[in-house]
N, C-alpha and C positions, 0 to 999 in steps of 0.2 A: 132219446133217453138211453137207449141201449148202446148207441154209439159213444156217448159221453162216458158211460160206465166202462166200456171197453178201453177208452183212452186212459182212464184212471188205473185200470188193471195193468197197463203197459208202463206207466210212468214209475210206479214204485219199483218193479223189478229192474228197470233201466237205471234208476238211482243206486240201487243196491249193487248192481254189476259195475257201474262206474266207480263207486267207492271201493269195491273189492280190487279192481284194477289199479286204482290209485295207491292203495295200501300195499299191494304186492310189488308195485314199482318202487315205492319208497323202501321196502324191505330189501329188495334185490340191490338197489343202489347202496344202501347202508352196508349190506353184506360184502359187496365188492370193495367198498372203501375200507372197511374194517380188515378184510383179508390182506389188502396191500399194507395197511398199517401194522397188522399182526406179523407179517413176514419180516418187516424191518425191525420191529421191536424184539421179536423172537431171536433173530440172528444176533442183534446187538447184545442181548442177554446171554445167549448161549456161548458166544465167543469169549465173553468175560468169565463165565463158569468154567469153560475149558482151559482158559489161561490159568485160572486159580488152581485147577487140578494139576496141570503141568508144573506149576511152581511148587506144589506140594511134592510131586514126584522128584523134581530136581533137588529139593531140600533134603530128601532122604536118600535117593538113589543116585543122584548126580547124572543128569542127561549129558552124554558125551556128544552125540550128534544124531542125525536122521539119515537114512540110507539114500533118499532121493531128493530131488528138487521139490516135488510135490508128494507129500506123505499123507495117506488116508488115515484118519483117526477112527479106526475100527477095532481097537484093542484095549480100550479102557474098562471093558467088562471081563478081562482076563484075571483069574484068581491066582494061578501059578503058572510058571513056565521054566524051562531049563535054558541055560546059557545066559548071555548078557544082552540079548536082544528080545524085545517084545514088540511085535508088529515091525514097523520100520525104525523104531527108536532103540539106540544103543545106550546102555547104562553102565556106569562105573561100579555101582553096588547093587546088582540085581537081587541079591539076597534080602535087601531091605524093602522090596516091593510090597505094598500094602493093599493090593487090588483084591477084589474088583473096586474100581473107583466109581463106576456107574453100573447100574443094572443093565441098561441098554445104551449103546453108543448113539449119541444124538444125530439126527438127520434133519435136513431141510428139504422139502419136496422129494423125500425118499432118497436123498443123496447125503453121504457122510461128509463131515467137515474135513479140513485138511490143514497140515502144517506146511507152509511154503518157506523154502530156504532161499534167501536173497543175499546180495552182497552186504546188506545192512542188517542182517539178522534173520531170525525166524518169526513168522507171523501165522496166526490162526485165521482162516477165512472159511466161508461157505465153500462147498465143493464145486468142481467144474460141472456146469449144467444148471446151477441154481439161478433162477431169475430173481433179481433184486427188485425192490419197490420202484426204482427208476427205470424199470423194464430192460435193464442190461443184464446179460447172462455171463456168469463167471466162466472163463475159458474160451468164450467166443467174442464178446464185446469188451470184456475186461480180461486182458491177458496177464497172467501172473507167472513171470519167469525170473531167472536169477538177477536180471538187471532192473526189474520193476521196483519203483519207489513207492512201496505200499504205505510208508509213513506219510507221504504227501497225499496219497489217494484217500486216506481215512479223514482228510480235512476237506474233501471236495464232494458236495451233494450229487454231482454228476458221476461220481465214481463209487467210493466205498464209505459213504456217510449217509445217514438217514435221520432227519429231524435232530440234528446236532449230536447224533450218537454214531460212533464208528461201527462199521460192519466187519471190521478186522481188528485184531489186537496183536501187539508185539509180545513175543515170549522173551522175558528177560533172563535168558540163560547164556548170553554171550552170542556173538556173531559166529557163524560156522568156521570162519578162519582164525578166530582167536579165543575159542572156548578154553577156559582154565579149569582143571579139576585135579584132585589129589587122590591117587589110588592108595589104598591101605593106610590111610591116615585117619583113624577113628579115635584118636586121643582127645580127651576133653579140652586140652590146651589148643587144639587146632582151630 
């Protein structure tokens, strides 16, 4: 009788432990999947938000160009500056700067986003070192240089697309080689 009672005392804790292990496993798998999903969705959302900010800047200040082939976006929290350059971005009308555009510059995996200059124009992407949901790393597995066709890459799930959403966007301010702007033309007829 004592032995039977001892077996009953072991069964209940074993069931509780098995259930706890099961639920912890489900939670960990769900967290891992959501983290992957969150990275892709956050990048897709943030590159669009950044594009919209740069289009606002271009509409008021006219973006002339960027200094480098890869330009870190770490200056959108600047309120005032002197000269015609803020970060790596050169402006035709810096006096019309309406910053700060963001309280904090957005990052993914603690890495700032970047504006990439290519032969086909400017693109906003996650920064070098960011691991995408497809396990590829920007700057290592996905190289972004002057000749890279980012436009094609944003239509490829194995590159810069996740769940039918692009992980990079074009900046519609003109290609680096054919940007048009008008200095000192603030007339309402322009």
